KEGU-378121 format. One line per 5 residues: number of its first residue (from 1); their letters; for each residue x, y, z of C-alpha. Coordinates in nm, 2 decimals. Example, Ala and Ser with C-alpha at 12.3 -4.5 7.8 and 13.67 -1.06 7.14 Angstrom:
BEGIN
1) as) 1.23:-0.45:0.78 ~ 1.37:-0.11:0.71
# end
This chain:
BEGIN
1) mkike) -0.50:0.88:0.44 ~ -0.53:0.75:0.05 ~ -0.30:0.62:-0.23 ~ -0.28:0.93:-0.52 ~ -0.44:0.88:-0.81
6) nymlr) -0.25:0.74:-1.13 ~ -0.12:0.45:-0.98 ~ -0.20:0.07:-1.05 ~ -0.16:-0.29:-0.89 ~ -0.16:-0.58:-1.07
11) kvadc) -0.07:-0.91:-1.02 ~ 0.20:-1.09:-1.22 ~ 0.26:-1.42:-1.15 ~ 0.30:-1.48:-0.82 ~ 0.38:-1.12:-0.72
16) yvvvp) 0.18:-0.78:-0.72 ~ 0.38:-0.49:-0.88 ~ 0.26:-0.13:-0.88 ~ 0.34:0.10:-1.18 ~ 0.23:0.48:-1.22
21) igaav) 0.00:0.60:-1.52 ~ -0.12:0.90:-1.69 ~ 0.05:1.21:-1.49 ~ 0.19:1.02:-1.20 ~ 0.48:0.87:-1.48
26) aefng) 0.63:1.24:-1.46 ~ 0.68:1.24:-1.09 ~ 0.75:0.81:-1.01 ~ 0.98:0.69:-1.26 ~ 1.01:0.29:-1.16
31) minln) 0.79:0.05:-1.06 ~ 0.70:-0.11:-0.69 ~ 0.71:-0.48:-0.58 ~ 0.46:-0.61:-0.34 ~ 0.41:-0.91:-0.13
36) evgaf) 0.08:-1.04:-0.06 ~ 0.05:-0.84:0.25 ~ 0.14:-0.51:0.07 ~ -0.09:-0.59:-0.22 ~ -0.34:-0.63:0.09
41) lwrql) -0.23:-0.30:0.21 ~ -0.25:-0.16:-0.11 ~ -0.62:-0.25:-0.16 ~ -0.75:-0.07:0.19 ~ -0.58:0.26:0.09
46) etett) -0.70:0.28:-0.24 ~ -1.00:0.46:-0.08 ~ -1.01:0.74:0.16 ~ -0.94:0.54:0.53 ~ -0.76:0.55:0.83
51) feavl) -0.46:0.39:0.99 ~ -0.69:0.22:1.25 ~ -0.91:0.08:0.99 ~ -0.62:-0.01:0.80 ~ -0.48:-0.19:1.07
56) samle) -0.82:-0.35:1.18 ~ -0.88:-0.45:0.85 ~ -0.49:-0.63:0.87 ~ -0.57:-0.84:1.19 ~ -0.90:-0.96:1.05
61) eyevd) -0.72:-1.09:0.73 ~ -0.44:-1.21:0.93 ~ -0.32:-1.40:1.24 ~ -0.08:-1.18:1.39 ~ 0.03:-1.00:1.68
66) ealak) -0.13:-0.66:1.64 ~ 0.19:-0.49:1.81 ~ 0.41:-0.68:1.49 ~ 0.10:-0.55:1.25 ~ 0.10:-0.17:1.40
71) adler) 0.53:-0.16:1.33 ~ 0.47:-0.30:0.96 ~ 0.16:-0.09:0.91 ~ 0.34:0.21:1.01 ~ 0.68:0.11:0.81
76) fvsel) 0.44:0.05:0.53 ~ 0.30:0.39:0.53 ~ 0.60:0.60:0.60 ~ 0.78:0.40:0.28 ~ 0.45:0.54:0.08
81) keanl) 0.51:0.90:0.22 ~ 0.84:0.91:0.19 ~ 0.79:0.81:-0.20 ~ 0.47:1.05:-0.21 ~ 0.27:0.84:-0.27
86) ia) -0.02:0.87:0.02 ~ -0.19:1.23:0.03
# end
């Protein structure tokens, strides 16, 4: 799985935002606000990867229970799929 092309993650003050660029502007009207963990996950998904690899990176980066991390990652990926942002 991977984030589709033409989406840019930027840090603005203490927030992270994702905005469409190029052809993606016609597909996605708006922007996405992410917290630090969301931005971390987004960066993991900028290159082709697997759910298991992202989960492993998340567990290595943050002190979190594996079951909770898995549930949060499933929800994050599901929301990206619903918004048609992930391939």
